[in-house]
C-alpha positions in Angstrom: -12.2 16.1 1.2 -8.4 16.9 3.7 -7.5 14.0 5.6 -4.7 15.1 8.2 -1.8 12.7 9.0 -1.2 10.8 10.4 -4.6 10.2 11.0 -6.2 9.2 14.6 -8.3 6.4 15.7 -12.0 7.8 15.0 -10.6 10.0 12.7 -11.9 9.6 9.0 -11.0 7.4 6.2 -12.5 6.6 2.9 -14.1 3.4 4.4 -15.2 5.0 7.1 -14.3 5.7 11.1 -10.3 4.7 11.6 -10.6 2.0 14.4 -6.6 0.9 14.6 -3.9 2.7 13.2 -0.5 1.0 12.5 2.7 2.8 11.8 4.6 1.2 8.8 7.5 4.1 8.8 7.4 7.9 9.3 5.5 8.5 6.4 2.9 5.4 6.5 0.2 3.7 8.7 -2.0 1.2 8.2 -5.7 1.7 9.6 -8.5 -0.3 10.1 -12.0 0.2 9.9 -15.1 -1.9 10.6 -15.6 -2.4 7.0 -12.3 -2.1 4.9 -8.9 -0.7 5.7 -5.8 0.2 3.6 -2.5 2.7 4.0 -2.6 6.4 4.4 0.7 8.2 3.1 1.8 12.0 4.2 1.7 14.2 1.7 5.1 14.3 1.4 6.0 10.4 0.5 2.5 10.6 -1.2 4.8 13.2 -3.6 8.0 10.6 -4.0 5.0 8.0 -5.5 5.6 7.7 -9.9 2.8 9.5 -10.6 1.2 6.3 -12.3 1.0 5.1 -9.1 -0.8 7.5 -7.3 -3.7 6.9 -8.2 -5.9 4.3 -8.8 -9.6 2.7 -9.4 -9.8 2.4 -5.4 -7.2 4.6 -4.2 -6.2 8.2 -4.4 -5.2 11.1 -2.3 -2.8 8.6 0.2 -5.2 6.8 0.8 -4.3 2.8 -0.6 -6.8 0.4 0.0 -5.9 -3.0 1.6 -7.2 -5.9 -1.0 -4.7 -4.6 -4.2 -3.4 -1.5 -4.1 -1.6 -1.4 -0.7 1.2 -2.9 -2.5 1.8 -0.1 -5.0 3.4 2.7 -2.7 4.6 -0.6 0.3 7.0 -1.2 -2.8 7.8 2.5 -3.8 8.4 3.7 -0.5 10.9 -0.1 0.5 8.2 0.2 3.7 9.7 -3.7 4.3 12.6 -1.5 5.4 11.0 -0.3 8.3 9.8 -3.7 9.9 11.7 -4.7 12.7 11.3 -8.8 12.0 13.7 -9.8 8.9 11.4 -12.6 8.2 8.7 -10.5 8.5 10.0 -8.1 6.1 10.7 -11.0 3.7 7.3 -12.2 3.8 5.4 -8.6 3.5 7.9 -8.2 0.5 7.0 -11.5 -1.2 3.0 -10.7 -1.0 3.4 -7.2 -2.2 5.6 -8.5 -5.5 2.2 -11.3 -5.9 0.1 -8.4 -5.2 1.3 -6.0 -8.1 1.8 -9.2 -10.2 -1.3 -10.4 -10.1 -3.4 -6.8 -9.7 -1.5 -3.9 -11.3 0.8 -6.0 -14.2 1.6 -2.8 -15.8 3.3 -1.2 -13.3 5.6 -4.4 -11.7 8.3 -3.0 -14.1 8.3 0.2 -12.5 8.1 -1.3 -9.3 11.2 -3.4 -9.8 9.2 -6.3 -9.8 9.3 -9.1 -12.6 6.4 -9.2 -15.1 3.8 -12.1 -14.1 4.6 -15.2 -15.8 2.6 -15.6 -18.5 1.0 -19.5 -19.8 1.8 -20.5 -16.3 -0.8 -23.1 -15.4 -1.9 -23.7 -11.5 -3.2 -27.3 -11.8 
């Protein structure tokens, strides 16, 4: 299915009709639906992603779901640079780093993220 960019409220997404659209930069938006959401990239920005990052078990064709996969394009495209507030940018960057370390450790180094610590106890 072809999804135009940028998407608009009411248009289709992999998770249903889009309810909100928030720009994250010139070629990326965050969308929400009644049940889920994620990031949508323009074709140009999707093409700039390293091949292993373009598709996961839950994301493909420029859509990245909000739980585990959003952090891949966020870090790869440096979307924190488009945040107006420096503190929020730093917070989102760190959240993206932790998300990649937890859910995509094999891609961490490729994204400039330290691999997750092993043998660590959270207790």
